[in-house]
ROLOVO-789248 format. One line per field, with one value per atom (N, C-alpha, C): x, y, z; residue number from 1; atom name. Coordinates in steps of 0.001 Angstrom, whole numbers, always signed. Each point is the difference from the previous one (the first is absolute). Example, Ala and Ser with C-alpha at 12.3 -4.5 7.8 and 13.67 -1.06 7.14 Angstrom:
! ROLOVO-789248
east = c(+13190,-890,+900,-350,+820,-770)
north = c(-5690,+1190,+1200,+1050,+1190,+1090)
up = c(+7800,+0,+0,-720,+60,+730)
resi = c(1,1,1,2,2,2)
name = c(N,CA,C,N,CA,C)
//
This chain:
! ROLOVO-789248
east = c(-27973,-843,+533,-1068,-104,+89,+903,+157,-251,-791,-174,+122,+566,+366,-1324,-214,-731,+604,+248,+608,-692,+592,-877,+1291,-514,+1004,-256,-1679,+5,+573,+130,+585,+1685,+421,+1622,+96,-1105,+145,-371,+710,-200,-618,-1022,-516,-114,+621,+175,-1069,-729,-1083,+52,-355,+115,-1370,-117,-1511,-624,+466,-303,+316,-944,+193,-341,-252,-482,+994,+419,+977,-645,-45,-264,+526,+330,+623,-578,+69,-202,+617,+761,+651,+51,+144,-358,+1596,-44,+940,-782,+350,-691,+866,+942,+545,+798,+288,+771,+1276,+650,+1417,+438,+1253,+850,+1129,+54,+886,+785,+1406,+728,+986,-91,+891,-900,+492,-633,-69,-1204,-221,-1398,-90,-1157,-945,-1301,-961,-515,-48,-454,-1446,-953,-1593,-46,-150,+128,-1662,-818,-1233,-838,+184,-889,-1258,-699,-1602,-224,+748,-243,+1406,+125,+1293,-275,-1016,-201,+1221,+439,+946,+1510,+88,+1446,+649,-442,+1191,+687,-891,+467,+955,+970,+872,+343,-946,-22,+1064,+1345,+1075,+1197,-438,+815,-649,-1355,-879,-57,+585,-28,-1328,-306,-1022,+833,-35,+641,-828,-1,-1168,+25,-840,-235,-542,-629,-668,+437,+335,+59,-1022,-335,-1089,+81,-1471,-553,-314,+356,-85,-299,-1043,-50,+378,+918,+143,-114,-467,-250,+915,+2,+831,-332,-245,-320,+483,+38,+1023,-808,-67,-267,+1114,+2,+1367,-522,+534,-144,-391,-740,-5,+1266,+32,+1169,+1357,-226,+796,-108,+893,-43,+72,-604,+212,+401,+1065,+460,+562,-924,+268,+37,+594,+292,-288,-833,-201,+1259,+314,+1203,-336,+275,-138,+1419,+404,+1492,+926,+727,+833,-689,-976,-236,-1261,+311,-1226,-1202,-1107,-1367,-771,-290,-1088,+499,-446,+278,-1408,-63,-986,+708,-520,+520,-1117,+234,-990,+653,-580,+498,-862,-621,-691,+464,-273,+555,-1485,+244,-1063,-904,+48,-793,+640,-706,+694,-200,+1061,+177,-155,-508,-184,+457,+299,+38,-275,-180,-410,+423,+117,+67,+68,-627,-100,+383,+771,+385,-295,+112,-226,+1510,+485,+1142,+166,+577,+286,+1188,-167,+1074,+216,+1246,+544,-4,-4,+185,+1314,-216,+1425,+392,-847,+504,-707,+602,-229,-686,-818,-635,-121,+463,-81,+189,-482,-38,+1360,+509,+1033,-74,+646,-19,+1130,-81,+646,+1441,+787,+1179,-57,+249,-277,+842,+1279,+688,-458,-1150,-922,-896,+108,-740,-1018,-336,-1515,+441,-383,+51,-1253,-95,-1476,-519,-1153,-526,-1336,-222,-1175,-859,-1202,-903,-650,-11,-724,-80,-1068,-555,-627,+64,-475,-1603,-743,-1373,-176,+906,-160,+1159,-412,+722,-112,+820,-254,+1052,+1142,+1002,+116,-487,-129,+1023,+157,+461,-877,-435,-983,+339,-435,+322,-821,-208,-789,+1,+93,-59,-1196,+178,-1379,+75,+1205,+34,+1221,-6,+1130,+453,+1385,+613,+808,-508,+638,+1207,+988,+1125,-201,+330,-71,+1521,+281,+1271,+144,+827,+78,+723,-514,+668,+1252,+752,+1240,-253,+434,-77,-620)
north = c(-38533,+1154,+617,+106,+504,+1575,+507,+1305,+651,+1035,+717,+1370,+188,+1396,+943,+1251,+781,+1096,+93,+788,+1202,+1184,+1286,+916,+283,+677,+1182,+506,+1235,+688,-474,+360,-213,-1037,-333,-925,-524,-1102,-1170,-802,-1672,-134,-280,-284,-1533,-284,-1728,-122,-1234,-39,-1649,-249,-1476,-593,-1168,-487,-252,-115,-420,+955,+661,+1071,-362,-1429,-358,-754,+782,-188,+127,-912,+305,-1587,+133,-909,+243,-1049,+59,-1209,+179,-1195,+210,-1302,+139,-853,+433,-1058,-999,-1233,-1078,-694,+931,-670,+1389,-402,+878,+355,+1171,+486,+1146,-394,+1164,+457,+1455,+245,+1159,-207,+777,+1156,-447,+1015,+485,+965,+361,-714,-1016,-1255,+368,-639,+206,-978,+137,-605,-907,-1282,-1062,-525,+454,-270,-1319,-1056,-1298,-592,+673,-611,+1073,-417,+923,-140,+1066,-240,+234,+1007,+100,+583,+0,+370,+454,+806,+283,+805,-710,+771,-535,-710,-709,+943,+1019,+1009,-266,-837,-229,-1121,-226,-1288,-195,-1421,-230,-877,+127,-740,+1031,+1479,+1171,+1011,+197,+966,+1221,+22,+1190,-3,+1133,+127,+589,-571,+545,+182,+1479,+495,-171,-595,-679,+1068,+1140,+1026,+1287,+1056,+1108,+863,+462,+727,+313,+581,+410,-1121,-483,-1216,+537,-740,+16,-1090,+356,-1036,+90,-1259,+17,-1229,+656,-1150,+423,-1258,-125,-1352,+527,-978,-202,-1054,-231,-614,+567,-487,-772,-1084,-762,+1022,-812,+1061,+484,+1301,+473,-327,+100,+301,+1206,+145,+1072,-463,+910,-161,+1442,+120,+933,-4,+176,-472,+1401,+32,+821,-442,+811,-345,+972,-624,+301,+76,+1004,+133,-393,-1060,-233,+397,+712,+74,+1339,+573,+1147,-263,+690,-107,+816,-618,+389,+292,-968,+161,-1348,+611,-889,-707,-807,-453,-284,+148,-336,-279,-1088,-406,-594,+205,-510,+549,-1094,+43,-771,+710,-762,-1410,-1024,-711,-276,+282,-22,-437,-608,+90,+1452,+153,+1278,-94,+800,-27,+1343,+30,+1107,+95,+965,-381,+1382,+89,+1405,-570,+1230,-334,+1314,-252,+1085,-165,+1105,-236,+297,-641,+149,+26,+787,+83,-996,-1211,-1036,-24,-325,-453,-1592,-232,-1512,-586,-1070,-427,+694,+957,+473,-1141,+130,-867,+779,-728,+603,-1245,+302,-1160,+746,-913,+456,-809,+1174,-694,+438,-979,+605,+1046,+835,+1005,-763,+173,-649,+132,-905,-40,+868,+527,+1010,+1241,+33,+1367,-10,-1325,-424,-772,-348,-795,-1672,-750,-1405,-55,-438,+214,-1732,-84,-1335,+242,-1078,-239,-1369,+149,-1102,-453,-1405,-781,-1439,-383,-1363,-187,-1498,-210,+333,-302,+662,+1369,+629,+1459,+1021,+330,+950,+1334,+813,+1404,+1062,-614,+644,-167,+1117,-238,+1273,-354,+1167,-372,+1221,-61,+1211,-96,+1062,-306,+1303,-290,+1145,-217,+1096,+812,+1283,+816,+902,-71,+858,-264,-807,-90,+1066,+328,+1042,-515,+769,-682,+1000,-247,+806,+445,+854,+688,+120,-661,-199,+838,+1179,+478,-793,+381,-853,+721,-734,+475,-32,+1458,-159,+1300)
up = c(+48903,-228,-1443,-708,-1384,+186,-1118,-10,-1586,+165,-1579,+192,-1358,-371,-848,+485,-824,-646,-1323,-838,-186,+113,-694,-568,-1380,-652,-151,+507,+229,+863,+1416,+836,+497,-751,-230,+1271,+610,+1135,-166,+695,+154,+1684,-179,+1517,+364,+965,+535,+938,-361,+1048,+384,+1167,+369,-32,-386,-222,+1380,+1078,+1048,+1299,+369,+1148,+1339,+270,+1180,+901,+948,+1237,+1093,+1012,+1092,+1004,+1038,+794,+1658,+612,+1393,+569,+1119,+825,+1288,+876,+1591,+537,+1261,+858,+739,-199,+743,+1117,+446,+1166,+839,+1167,+787,-599,+124,-317,+866,+314,+941,-994,-243,-953,+783,-4,+928,-806,-1429,-777,-955,-994,-1207,-972,+174,-1132,-628,-1197,-578,+359,+276,+327,-1216,+179,-1050,+312,-376,+162,-952,+735,-527,-761,+474,-496,-952,-1388,-956,-316,+528,-526,-1208,-872,-1333,-495,-1198,-731,-1395,-442,-1369,-412,-1338,-760,+628,+1271,+192,+544,+533,+742,+1485,+614,+1484,+62,+550,+19,+1393,+285,+1307,+553,-864,+541,+641,-553,+361,+756,-186,+606,-847,-1180,-984,-696,-444,-1173,-975,-1152,-1080,-1153,-273,-597,-1591,-425,-1294,-1006,+427,-705,+483,-888,+603,+375,+1049,+254,+1399,+504,+1416,+763,+1323,+514,+1582,+790,+1195,+854,+1204,+566,+1474,+886,+1125,+971,+1319,+427,+1683,+606,+1441,+620,+1349,+964,+1277,+512,+1309,+1079,+912,+998,+1104,+475,+1301,+1163,+1118,+1227,+544,+244,+447,-776,-1135,-1028,-927,-811,-896,-1748,-836,-1295,-743,-757,-616,-1504,-922,-1453,-747,-1152,-921,-1594,-486,-1415,-1045,-896,-724,-1477,-963,-1434,-386,-733,-378,+1254,+183,+1392,+873,-535,+719,+959,+1061,+1415,-283,-110,-239,+1168,+931,+955,+1144,+1317,+886,+830,+803,+832,+1338,+1157,+1352,+886,+804,+960,+1178,+1195,+1228,+1313,+559,+948,+1254,+1074,+1488,+224,+91,+349,-971,-1142,-1403,-1081,-1084,-1305,-404,-1271,-268,-1694,-681,-1442,-538,-1135,-959,-1281,-803,-1390,-769,-1173,-669,-1520,-985,-1298,-776,-1216,-772,-1515,-767,-1369,-707,-851,-478,-1563,-869,-1370,-78,-885,-89,-1462,-338,-1538,+90,-977,-359,+374,+1019,+234,+1568,+506,+1498,+855,+1263,+1209,+1020,+732,+1314,+793,+1282,+1026,+1393,+828,+1546,+802,+980,+464,+1600,+858,+1514,+7,+1058,+574,+922,-458,+933,+1630,+861,+1253,+596,-618,+580,+548,-470,+190,+1397,+360,+1434,-32,-1324,-22,-1049,+676,-863,-538,-1265,-764,+178,+381,+384,-763,-946,-702,+451,+287,+239,-1426,+313,-1253,+217,-746,+237,-1349,-321,-1165,-340,+1137,-7,+1075,-155,+798,-628,-1102,-678,+80,+950,+204,-718,-400,-340,-1607,-856,-1450,-878,-1230,-643,-1392,-593,-1209,-753,-1435,-912,-1214,-738,-1289,-1036,-1023,-1254,-14,+292,-441,-1045,-784,-1194,-434,-1513,-717,-665,-170,-467,-1510,-976,-1440,-200,-653,-418,-1162,-345,-1545,-400,-1143,-315,-1284,-256,-1151,-1211,-1009,-1224,-498,-684,-481,-1580,-186,-1574,-503)
resi = c(1,1,1,2,2,2,3,3,3,4,4,4,5,5,5,6,6,6,7,7,7,8,8,8,9,9,9,10,10,10,11,11,11,12,12,12,13,13,13,14,14,14,15,15,15,16,16,16,17,17,17,18,18,18,19,19,19,20,20,20,21,21,21,22,22,22,23,23,23,24,24,24,25,25,25,26,26,26,27,27,27,28,28,28,29,29,29,30,30,30,31,31,31,32,32,32,33,33,33,34,34,34,35,35,35,36,36,36,37,37,37,38,38,38,39,39,39,40,40,40,41,41,41,42,42,42,43,43,43,44,44,44,45,45,45,46,46,46,47,47,47,48,48,48,49,49,49,50,50,50,51,51,51,52,52,52,53,53,53,54,54,54,55,55,55,56,56,56,57,57,57,58,58,58,59,59,59,60,60,60,61,61,61,62,62,62,63,63,63,64,64,64,65,65,65,66,66,66,67,67,67,68,68,68,69,69,69,70,70,70,71,71,71,72,72,72,73,73,73,74,74,74,75,75,75,76,76,76,77,77,77,78,78,78,79,79,79,80,80,80,81,81,81,82,82,82,83,83,83,84,84,84,85,85,85,86,86,86,87,87,87,88,88,88,89,89,89,90,90,90,91,91,91,92,92,92,93,93,93,94,94,94,95,95,95,96,96,96,97,97,97,98,98,98,99,99,99,100,100,100,101,101,101,102,102,102,103,103,103,104,104,104,105,105,105,106,106,106,107,107,107,108,108,108,109,109,109,110,110,110,111,111,111,112,112,112,113,113,113,114,114,114,115,115,115,116,116,116,117,117,117,118,118,118,119,119,119,120,120,120,121,121,121,122,122,122,123,123,123,124,124,124,125,125,125,126,126,126,127,127,127,128,128,128,129,129,129,130,130,130,131,131,131,132,132,132,133,133,133,134,134,134,135,135,135,136,136,136,137,137,137,138,138,138,139,139,139,140,140,140,141,141,141,142,142,142,143,143,143,144,144,144,145,145,145,146,146,146,147,147,147,148,148,148,149,149,149,150,150,150,151,151,151,152,152,152,153,153,153,154,154,154,155,155,155,156,156,156,157,157,157,158,158,158,159,159,159,160,160,160,161,161,161,162,162,162,163,163,163,164,164,164)
name = c(N,CA,C,N,CA,C,N,CA,C,N,CA,C,N,CA,C,N,CA,C,N,CA,C,N,CA,C,N,CA,C,N,CA,C,N,CA,C,N,CA,C,N,CA,C,N,CA,C,N,CA,C,N,CA,C,N,CA,C,N,CA,C,N,CA,C,N,CA,C,N,CA,C,N,CA,C,N,CA,C,N,CA,C,N,CA,C,N,CA,C,N,CA,C,N,CA,C,N,CA,C,N,CA,C,N,CA,C,N,CA,C,N,CA,C,N,CA,C,N,CA,C,N,CA,C,N,CA,C,N,CA,C,N,CA,C,N,CA,C,N,CA,C,N,CA,C,N,CA,C,N,CA,C,N,CA,C,N,CA,C,N,CA,C,N,CA,C,N,CA,C,N,CA,C,N,CA,C,N,CA,C,N,CA,C,N,CA,C,N,CA,C,N,CA,C,N,CA,C,N,CA,C,N,CA,C,N,CA,C,N,CA,C,N,CA,C,N,CA,C,N,CA,C,N,CA,C,N,CA,C,N,CA,C,N,CA,C,N,CA,C,N,CA,C,N,CA,C,N,CA,C,N,CA,C,N,CA,C,N,CA,C,N,CA,C,N,CA,C,N,CA,C,N,CA,C,N,CA,C,N,CA,C,N,CA,C,N,CA,C,N,CA,C,N,CA,C,N,CA,C,N,CA,C,N,CA,C,N,CA,C,N,CA,C,N,CA,C,N,CA,C,N,CA,C,N,CA,C,N,CA,C,N,CA,C,N,CA,C,N,CA,C,N,CA,C,N,CA,C,N,CA,C,N,CA,C,N,CA,C,N,CA,C,N,CA,C,N,CA,C,N,CA,C,N,CA,C,N,CA,C,N,CA,C,N,CA,C,N,CA,C,N,CA,C,N,CA,C,N,CA,C,N,CA,C,N,CA,C,N,CA,C,N,CA,C,N,CA,C,N,CA,C,N,CA,C,N,CA,C,N,CA,C,N,CA,C,N,CA,C,N,CA,C,N,CA,C,N,CA,C,N,CA,C,N,CA,C,N,CA,C,N,CA,C,N,CA,C,N,CA,C,N,CA,C,N,CA,C,N,CA,C,N,CA,C,N,CA,C,N,CA,C,N,CA,C,N,CA,C,N,CA,C,N,CA,C,N,CA,C,N,CA,C,N,CA,C,N,CA,C,N,CA,C,N,CA,C,N,CA,C,N,CA,C,N,CA,C,N,CA,C,N,CA,C,N,CA,C,N,CA,C,N,CA,C,N,CA,C,N,CA,C,N,CA,C,N,CA,C,N,CA,C)
//
C-alpha cells in the first residue's frame, strides 16, 4: 500500500493519506463446530477480502486503514442446541448474539459501527461454557449460515503537526 504526504506550511501541518481506502471482508463457516471455552471463531470460507484485513487462519480482522467500520456477525445453532457469541475490539467486549430454541434451529445476529485505528483487531469468540451454555454452530460447504463481515464506511486521516 502506498502512502503519500501533503505538506501545508500555511497551517504547519502534515496530512498523511493512504492511496487505497477500500476495505471490506466477508467470511463464513463451512462446517459444524462446538466450542466449549472462550475461543475465537475462525470463519474458513472467505467470500471477499478487499484490503487484506481478514485472516482466515486466526479469525482476526486486522485493521489496515484507520476509520469508521461496520461489522456484522450471525450464527445458526443445530436443533436443540445454543449459540452464544461475542464481538471484541482488541480485548474489549462490544456486542453479543444468543440463540436457543427447543425442537428447532436457533439463530442470532448483530451489527455495530466502530471507530478503529490502523492495527486494531476485531474478532468473534464464543462465551465460555462455565456460564451454562455450549456454543454450537451449523455449517456445510453448500449451507453457510454463520458469517462475519465488515467494511470501511469512512477513513480517518491523521493530522501530524510539523516540528520547527
